[in-house]
C-alpha positions in Angstrom: 26.6 38.9 58.8 27.4 39.8 55.2 24.6 38.9 52.8 22.9 40.2 49.7 20.2 39.3 47.2 21.9 37.5 44.3 18.5 37.0 42.5 15.0 38.0 43.2 13.9 36.2 46.4 17.3 34.5 46.9 19.9 35.8 49.3 23.4 34.5 49.9 25.6 34.9 53.0 24.6 35.3 56.6 22.4 32.5 57.9 21.2 31.6 54.4 21.9 28.1 53.0 25.0 27.7 50.9 24.3 28.8 47.3 25.3 25.9 45.0 26.3 26.6 41.4 26.6 23.8 38.9 29.4 24.8 36.7 28.9 23.4 33.2 31.7 25.5 31.7 32.5 23.9 28.4 31.7 20.3 29.5 28.8 20.5 27.0 31.1 19.3 24.2 29.9 22.1 22.0 26.5 20.5 21.7 23.5 22.5 22.7 21.4 19.4 23.3 23.9 18.2 25.9 24.0 21.7 27.4 20.2 21.6 27.9 20.4 18.1 29.4 23.0 19.4 31.9 20.7 22.3 32.8 18.0 19.8 33.6 20.5 17.6 35.5 21.6 20.5 37.7 18.0 21.2 38.5 17.2 17.6 39.3 20.2 17.3 41.6 19.1 20.3 43.6 21.5 23.0 42.5 20.5 26.7 43.0 22.0 27.8 39.7 23.6 26.5 36.5 26.5 28.4 35.0 28.2 28.6 31.6 31.1 30.6 30.1 30.9 33.3 27.5 33.6 35.1 25.5 34.3 36.8 22.3 37.4 35.0 21.1 38.9 38.0 19.3 38.5 40.1 22.4 39.9 37.5 24.8 42.8 36.2 22.7 45.2 37.8 20.3 45.6 36.3 16.8 48.8 34.5 17.6 47.3 32.7 20.5 44.3 31.6 18.4 46.6 30.5 15.6 48.9 28.3 17.6 48.8 24.6 17.0 46.7 22.7 19.6 47.8 19.1 19.4 46.0 17.4 22.3 43.8 14.5 23.0 41.3 17.1 24.2 41.4 19.3 21.1 38.3 20.0 19.0 40.4 21.6 16.3 43.9 21.9 14.8 44.5 25.3 16.3 43.6 26.7 19.7 41.2 29.1 18.0 39.4 26.3 16.2 39.2 24.4 19.5 37.7 27.3 21.4 35.4 28.3 18.6 33.9 24.7 18.5 33.1 25.0 22.2 31.7 28.6 22.1 28.0 29.0 21.8 26.6 31.9 19.8 24.6 34.7 21.4 21.4 33.2 20.0 22.3 29.8 21.5 23.1 31.4 24.8 19.7 33.1 24.9 18.1 29.7 24.0 19.9 28.1 27.0 18.8 30.9 29.2 15.2 30.3 28.2 15.6 26.6 28.7 16.9 27.1 32.3 13.9 29.4 32.9 11.5 26.7 31.7 13.2 24.1 33.8 13.1 26.4 36.9 16.7 27.0 37.7 18.8 30.2 37.8 21.1 30.7 34.8 24.3 32.6 34.8 27.7 32.8 33.2 31.2 34.1 33.5 32.4 36.7 31.0 35.8 36.5 29.4 35.9 40.0 27.9 34.1 43.3 28.1 31.8 42.7 25.1 30.6 39.5 26.8 29.9 41.5 30.0 27.8 43.8 27.9 25.9 40.9 26.3 25.3 39.1 29.6 24.1 42.3 31.2 21.8 43.0 28.3 20.1 39.6 28.5 19.4 40.1 32.2 21.5 37.5 34.0 20.9 37.8 37.8 24.7 38.0 38.5 28.0 37.9 36.7 31.0 35.6 37.4 34.6 36.8 37.2 36.8 33.7 36.5 40.2 33.3 38.2 42.3 34.4 35.3 40.5 37.8 35.3 40.6 38.4 39.1 43.8 40.4 38.7 42.5 42.3 35.7 41.4 45.4 37.8 39.9 47.5 35.0 37.9 44.5 33.7 36.5 43.7 37.1 35.7 47.3 37.7 33.8 47.4 34.4 31.8 44.4 35.4 31.1 46.0 38.8 29.8 49.2 37.1 26.9 47.2 35.7 25.4 47.1 39.2 24.7 43.4 39.1 26.0 41.1 41.9 29.4 39.7 41.2 31.0 36.4 42.1 34.8 36.6 41.9 37.1 33.5 41.9 40.6 34.0 43.2 42.6 31.1 41.7 46.1 31.9 40.4 46.2 35.1 42.6 48.0 36.2 45.7 46.5 37.9 48.7 47.7 41.4 47.7 45.7 41.1 44.4 42.6 39.9 46.2 42.8 42.9 48.6 43.1 45.3 45.7 40.1 43.8 44.0 38.1 43.9 47.3 38.9 47.5 48.0 38.3 48.7 44.5 35.0 46.9 44.0 33.3 47.7 47.4 33.3 51.4 46.7 31.0 51.0 43.6 29.2 47.7 44.2 28.6 46.1 47.6 26.9 43.0 46.2 29.8 40.6 45.6 31.2 37.4 46.9 34.8 36.3 46.9 35.6 32.6 46.3 38.7 30.9 47.4 40.0 28.7 44.6 43.0 26.7 43.5 43.2 26.6 39.7 44.6 23.1 39.3 42.5 20.5 37.4 42.1 18.4 39.4 43.3 20.0 42.6 45.2 17.7 44.9 43.8 17.7 48.5 47.0 19.2 49.8 46.6 22.2 47.5 43.0 23.0 48.5 44.1 25.1 51.5 40.5 25.6 52.8 41.8 27.7 55.7 42.3 30.6 53.2 38.5 31.1 53.6 39.1 31.9 57.2 41.6 34.6 56.2 39.1 36.0 53.7 36.4 36.1 56.3 38.7 38.1 58.6 40.0 40.5 56.0 36.7 40.9 54.0 33.9 40.8 56.6 31.5 42.8 54.4 31.1 40.1 51.7 30.1 36.4 51.7 33.0 34.0 51.2 32.7 30.9 49.2 34.7 28.1 47.5 35.2 27.3 43.8 36.1 23.6 43.6 38.3 21.7 41.2 39.2 18.6 43.2 37.9 15.1 42.7 35.3 13.6 44.9 32.9 15.3 47.4 34.8 15.4 50.7 36.6 18.7 50.3 33.5 20.5 49.0 31.5 19.3 52.0 34.4 20.4 54.3 34.4 23.8 52.7 30.7 24.3 53.5 31.3 23.0 57.1 34.0 25.7 57.4 31.6 28.4 56.4 31.5 28.7 52.6 28.3 30.5 51.7 28.6 29.8 48.0 30.0 26.7 46.3 30.8 26.4 42.6 31.3 22.8 41.4 32.1 21.6 37.9 29.6 19.0 36.6 29.7 16.6 33.7 27.5 13.8 32.2 30.6 11.6 31.6 34.1 12.0 33.1 35.5 10.0 30.2 34.5 12.5 27.6 37.1 14.6 25.8 38.0 17.8 27.6 40.3 18.9 30.4 37.7 19.7 32.9 35.8 16.4 33.0 38.2 14.7 35.5 37.7 17.5 38.0 33.9 17.4 37.6 31.1 15.4 39.2 28.7 13.1 37.4 25.0 13.4 38.2 24.8 10.9 41.0 27.9 12.3 42.7 26.6 15.9 42.4 23.2 14.9 43.8 24.9 13.1 46.7 27.1 16.2 47.3 24.1 18.5 47.5 22.3 16.1 49.8 25.3 15.9 52.1 25.7 19.7 52.2 22.1 20.1 53.2 22.5 17.5 55.9 25.6 19.3 57.2 23.7 22.6 57.2 20.9 21.1 59.3 23.6 19.9 61.8 25.0 23.4 62.3 22.2 24.2 64.7 22.8 26.9 67.4 25.7 28.0 69.5 23.8 27.3 72.7 24.7 24.0 74.5 21.7 22.6 76.2 19.7 19.4 76.5 17.8 18.8 73.3 14.2 17.4 73.2 15.4 14.5 71.1 17.7 13.5 74.0 14.9 13.2 76.6 14.0 9.6 76.0 17.7 8.6 76.1 18.2 10.6 79.3 15.3 8.6 80.8 17.0 5.4 79.7 20.7 6.0 80.2 21.3 8.8 82.7 22.7 8.0 86.1 21.3 8.7 89.5 23.0 8.8 92.9 22.6 5.6 94.9 23.9 4.6 98.3 27.1 2.7 98.4 26.0 1.1 101.7 23.2 1.4 104.2 22.9 5.0 105.3 21.0 6.0 108.5 18.8 9.0 109.2 20.7 11.9 110.5 23.9 10.8 108.8 25.9 13.5 106.9 26.5 12.5 103.3 30.1 12.2 102.0 31.4 11.5 98.6 32.1 7.9 99.5 28.5 7.3 100.5 27.1 7.7 97.0 27.9 6.6 93.4 26.3 7.1 90.0 24.3 4.3 88.5 21.5 3.8 86.0 18.8 3.2 88.6 15.1 2.6 89.1 13.5 4.6 90.3 15.4 7.7 89.1 17.0 9.7 91.9 19.1 12.8 92.1 21.2 13.2 88.9 24.9 12.3 89.3 25.8 15.7 87.9 24.3 17.2 91.1 26.3 15.3 93.6 28.0 18.4 94.9 24.6 19.8 95.9 24.0 17.1 98.5 27.5 16.6 100.0 27.4 17.7 103.6 23.7 17.4 103.9 21.9 15.1 106.4 19.5 12.3 105.6 16.0 12.6 106.9 15.3 8.8 106.7 17.3 5.6 106.3 18.5 4.6 102.8 19.3 1.0 101.9 22.5 0.0 100.0 22.1 0.4 96.2 18.9 2.4 96.8 18.3 5.6 94.7 18.6 8.8 96.7 16.0 11.5 96.0 15.5 15.0 97.2 12.9 13.8 99.7 15.7 11.9 101.5 17.7 15.1 102.2 17.4 17.5 105.1 15.7 20.7 104.2 17.5 24.0 103.5 16.7 26.9 101.2 18.9 25.7 98.3 17.8 22.1 98.4 14.1 23.0 98.8 14.3 25.2 95.8 16.0 22.4 93.9 13.3 19.9 95.0 10.5 22.3 93.9 12.2 22.8 90.5 12.6 19.1 89.9 8.9 18.5 90.8 7.7 21.3 88.5 
């Protein structure tokens, strides 16, 4: 199964647990103290990694886009450029956050919004780079990120299947360590727009890479379902307060919710188990209590040939032949009398090679 090392000693894909990313994004309100608190929160909740966003505004936007008026309840400035600048940490602050995550004990990563940010994130030694949905279709940009040789996580919101195929084919020739995330870029995403079955399409078409899910819906149910359907990486937006100013907070989880989500995911993963259907050790005491044995429906005499009407399954004492093995005794002869409602054991049945083998197995 497709898997790779996303950080020293940590693999994703295959039989490895789902890799859970706490996406802070810009929910830090432009305050580095809040950002540090969110890093600690992600660690305390059990996330594998905490992720931010980094861009050079002049490289990501043209001047007209930065100068446009931004009249919104969520705005941190009069223009879009002022708004984005307020939320953008400097390179020095980013390095400070990276060190804080290291001190806390959680992996730190980021998406890059432009080529100069890719260079910066590569230079400071992030374990992997994230390509956000708006850049998934930016082939030259994704190829440049892939050329750094670091693992890539690529979200596919706002893209069609043809674009995702193109990215997959172009990246795998130069960098085999990448994961593709299904994503719907609606904040918050209505359940009917989640379309988790797209992950099945991805797994069929892109068998050489782990498939995951980038979540923007409200609540935990869809994220848990995504893991149950095979997502090997889950990115989930987090916040300290959904009522704060900012577009992403309503599609984010507060600490208690995020902690509950991770706990539920780890429980679901324990439940995956194996593909082999057999009796489990934990069932044995319930088998002893609840399983049914064959008992006589009426008095049966020695030498009588057993028919289906002669026996019925009941919870019985002592235990007899399991009801599941009724077919093995039909047509056999009784060695001794059996009273009505009495359990029938292998010792009651006339000997033949099959039944003697069965009896010996049961006694072993």
